C-alpha positions in Angstrom: 116.2 90.4 134.8 119.1 88.4 136.7 120.9 92.0 136.5 118.6 94.8 136.3 117.0 95.1 140.1 120.5 95.1 141.4 121.8 97.8 138.5 118.5 100.0 140.2 118.9 99.5 143.5 122.3 101.0 142.8 120.9 104.0 141.5 121.7 103.3 137.7 119.2 104.3 134.9 118.3 101.1 132.8 117.9 100.5 128.8 116.8 96.8 128.8 117.0 95.1 125.3 115.5 91.6 126.5 111.7 91.0 126.5 112.0 91.4 130.5 110.2 94.9 131.0 108.0 95.1 128.3 105.2 93.6 129.4 103.5 92.9 132.8 105.0 90.6 135.0 102.0 88.2 134.3 101.4 88.9 130.7 105.5 87.9 130.6 105.2 84.6 132.1 101.6 83.8 129.9 103.7 84.8 126.9 106.9 83.4 127.7 105.5 80.3 129.3 108.7 80.9 132.2 108.5 82.5 135.7 109.5 86.6 135.8 112.5 86.6 138.7 112.2 90.3 139.2 110.2 90.5 143.3 108.9 94.0 141.9 106.4 95.1 139.0 108.5 97.6 137.7 107.4 100.3 135.8 109.0 100.3 132.5 109.0 102.9 130.1 108.4 101.2 125.8 111.1 102.3 124.3 109.6 103.3 121.3 111.2 106.6 121.4 108.8 108.0 118.8 105.6 107.2 120.8 106.9 107.4 124.2 108.8 110.8 124.9 108.7 110.0 128.3 111.5 108.0 127.6 113.7 111.4 128.9 112.8 110.9 132.2 112.8 107.4 133.0 114.9 105.2 135.0 113.9 102.0 133.2 113.3 101.3 129.6 112.2 98.2 127.8 113.5 98.6 124.3 111.1 97.2 121.9 111.1 94.0 119.9 112.2 94.0 116.5 109.3 92.9 114.9 107.2 95.1 116.8 109.3 98.2 116.0 108.8 98.2 112.5 104.6 97.0 112.6 103.9 99.5 115.3 105.7 102.5 113.4 104.2 101.7 110.5 100.4 102.1 111.6 100.4 104.0 114.6 99.7 107.7 112.9 96.3 105.5 111.9 95.1 104.4 115.5 95.9 107.8 116.6 93.8 109.2 114.4 91.0 106.7 115.3 90.7 105.4 112.0 91.7 101.7 112.5 89.3 98.7 113.0 92.2 96.0 112.3 95.4 95.5 111.5 97.2 92.5 110.1 100.9 92.6 110.3 103.1 90.9 107.5 106.3 90.4 108.0 109.7 89.2 106.6 113.0 89.3 108.1 116.4 88.5 107.8 118.2 85.1 109.1 119.9 87.8 111.8 116.5 87.8 113.9 116.5 84.2 114.3 119.7 85.0 116.7 123.7 82.9 116.3 122.2 79.8 117.3 122.6 77.6 114.2 119.0 75.2 113.9 117.4 74.0 110.7 115.8 76.8 109.5 119.0 78.9 109.3 120.8 75.7 108.0 121.6 77.6 103.9 120.4 74.7 101.9 116.8 75.1 104.0 116.8 79.1 103.7 118.7 79.7 100.6 116.2 80.8 97.4 113.0 80.0 99.7 110.4 81.9 102.4 109.7 80.1 105.7 106.8 81.3 107.9 107.0 80.6 111.7 104.7 80.9 114.3 101.9 81.8 112.1 99.0 82.8 114.3 100.9 83.0 118.0 104.8 84.8 118.0 104.8 86.2 121.3 105.7 89.8 120.3 102.2 90.5 118.6 101.9 91.1 122.4 103.9 94.1 122.5 101.7 95.4 119.0 98.3 94.8 121.0 99.8 96.2 124.0 100.8 99.6 122.4 98.2 100.2 119.8 94.9 98.9 121.5 93.0 97.8 118.5 92.3 94.2 116.8 95.9 92.4 115.9 97.3 89.5 113.6 100.7 89.1 112.8 102.4 86.4 110.6 106.4 86.6 110.6 108.6 84.9 107.6 112.3 84.2 107.5 113.5 85.3 103.8 117.5 84.6 103.1 118.6 88.1 103.8 120.9 88.9 106.5 119.1 91.4 108.4 116.2 93.8 107.9 112.1 93.9 108.2 110.5 94.7 106.0 106.2 95.0 107.4 103.3 94.8 105.3 100.8 96.2 106.9 97.2 95.3 105.8 95.1 98.1 107.7 91.4 97.9 108.0 89.5 101.0 108.5 86.5 101.7 110.7 84.7 104.0 108.1 83.6 104.0 104.8 84.4 107.9 104.2 86.7 107.7 101.5 90.6 108.8 102.2 92.9 110.9 99.6 96.8 110.2 100.0 97.0 114.0 100.5 94.9 113.1 103.8 96.9 109.8 104.9 100.4 111.5 104.1 99.2 114.7 106.2 98.3 112.7 108.7 101.7 110.6 108.9 103.2 114.2 108.3 101.9 115.5 111.9 102.3 112.7 113.8 106.3 112.3 112.7 106.8 116.0 112.7 110.2 116.7 113.9 111.2 112.8 114.5 114.2 112.3 112.4 114.4 108.5 111.9 111.3 108.4 110.5 110.9 108.9 106.2 108.0 108.8 104.4 108.8 107.8 101.4 106.5 108.1 97.8 107.0 104.9 96.5 107.7 101.8 98.4 110.6 101.2 101.3 113.1 98.9 100.4 115.4 96.8 103.2 118.6 98.2 101.2 117.7 101.8 101.9 118.0 101.2 105.7 121.0 98.2 105.8 122.9 99.3 108.7 120.8 102.7 109.8 118.4 103.6 112.7 115.7 104.7 109.7 112.6 103.3 110.0 111.3 104.2 106.1 107.3 103.9 105.6 105.3 103.9 102.6 101.6 103.6 101.9 99.0 102.7 99.4 95.6 103.2 99.6 92.3 100.3 98.3 89.8 102.3 96.5 86.6 101.0 97.5 87.4 98.8 99.9 88.5 100.4 103.3 92.0 99.5 103.2 95.6 101.0 103.5 98.7 99.1 103.2 101.3 100.6 105.0 104.6 99.0 104.0 107.9 99.9 106.8 111.4 99.1 106.7 114.1 99.0 109.1 117.5 97.2 110.2 116.5 94.6 113.0 119.8 95.2 114.3 119.6 98.7 114.8 116.4 100.7 114.8 114.8 97.0 115.7 118.0 96.5 118.5 120.8 98.3 119.7 120.3 101.4 117.5 116.9 102.3 119.5 118.6 101.3 122.7 121.4 104.3 121.8 118.7 106.6 120.6 116.7 106.0 123.7 119.9 106.8 125.6 120.5 110.0 123.9 117.1 110.9 124.9 117.7 110.1 128.4 121.0 112.0 129.0 120.0 115.0 126.7 122.2 113.8 124.0 121.5 114.9 120.9 119.2 112.0 119.8 121.1 111.0 116.7 124.1 111.0 118.2 126.4 108.0 116.8 123.7 107.2 114.9 124.1 109.3 111.6 124.9 106.1 109.2 123.7 106.4 105.6 121.8 103.0 103.9 124.0 100.6 102.8 123.1 100.7 99.3 123.2 98.7 97.1 
């Protein structure tokens, strides 16, 4: 917010990777507990390209947070279909998601061979998830002893007792993400190693019979699809470039 007003006053189109323009000013100040310095209430497009094609014409794009990216993409097709009553996200992130500042959590003896949940009921990224999905959302993040990547397990509680087959749910995902080349539907369970260093979001799911629950799993690289790669994807769309320009990188497996 220190630079965006001046850049836009000079006619620049902006992709902002901070959280400054993802939420309305009042919501931002409530969640982040600090004053929003921009004197205007700017209308930014939420930069999840697969859900917001209006990115193409935007002057200001708010790049999504890393956790919301994997979480929202995992369940958006089911929400759009009107099937969802409540969603519970359980996400595991590599330590790079905590930033470069050393902390007690990132100290090797504390994190190695460990999993550390944090901000278990009030992580600030949940506001983005609720804004985009508009259903009841709960979210708990964990840090794992990995450098990069976010694996999100999504418990989707359906609002219908009508039995859905695997083929029906798969069809919902395929129709919703048709033409979105960075979404890959997996037959099995997605893995972090398959998306490491890439802009892909891999999604798989299973259906719990008789309990109105679908479990969807998404895997992203928090530094690429969850950060700078998403910004490049948005830039490509905004300037009518090929959407994957500079982003066709295979996963670093193993």
